[in-house]
N, C-alpha and C positions, 0 to 999 in steps of 0.2 A: 544403689551405688552407681556412680558414673564410670565409664570406661572410654579409653581412646579406641575409636572404631577404625580410624584411618589416619595415618600420617601422610599427608600429600607430598608427592615428589615435586609438585609445582611450588615454587617459592614466590613470595609476594614482596614487592618493594613499595614502600610508602612514598609520599610526595617529596620527602627529604632524602630519598635514596637508601634508607635503611632497609636491610633485608629481614624477612620474617619467615620462619617455618610456620606451616599451617597444618593444623590437625582438626579432625572432626571428633567431637566428644559427645557421648549420649548416654541415655539410660532407658531401661525398659520400664514402661508404666505398668500399673496394676492390670490394665486391660490388654496387655501384651504388645501394644504398639511401642515404637522407639521414638523418643523425643531427642533431637540433636541440635547442636550449635557448633560454631567454629571458634577456634582459639588461634591467636596470632602470637608467636613467640619470637621476640626481637633477637637478632643475632648479637646485639651489644649487651644482652642481659638485662634490658629494661623490663618494665611491667608487662605481663601477659595481658593481652586484650581478648575479650570474649563477647560474642554476640549473645543475645538473650534466647533466641529461638530461630532456627533456620529451616527445619523440616520435621515432619512427623511421618514415619514409615511403618508399614505393617510388620516388618521383621528386621532382624539385624542384617540379614543378607540384602534386603532391599535398601537398607541404609548404606551399606558398603557400596552397593551399585550406584546409589545417588551420589555418594562422595567421589566415586571414580570419574564422574562426568563433570565435575566442577571446572569452570573456565575462569580465566583471569578477570573477565568483566564482572562475574559474580563475586569474586573475592574483593574487588574494588568496592562494591556496594556493601558487602559484609564488613569490611574494614571501617568504612565510614560510620556504621552504626555500632561498632564494637566499643566496649567500655572496659576499664580496668577490672581484672578478675578479682 
């Protein structure tokens, strides 16, 4: 089952100037590691965009730490490869 690990305080604006909330969603694999991706939720209620895979972390705590360090430049690249959820 997937869960929202972190809802980022950092907002993302696309090239058209539309704002997006960003959250990190993940799930724990059978081996105990956490697989995670990013979701972009447009302020105007459009389609949620999701990356396929952004990180694999040893624990949920490690995943939350990873999410806390995301910078705008990383979000730009993630948004470019995101697809409708």
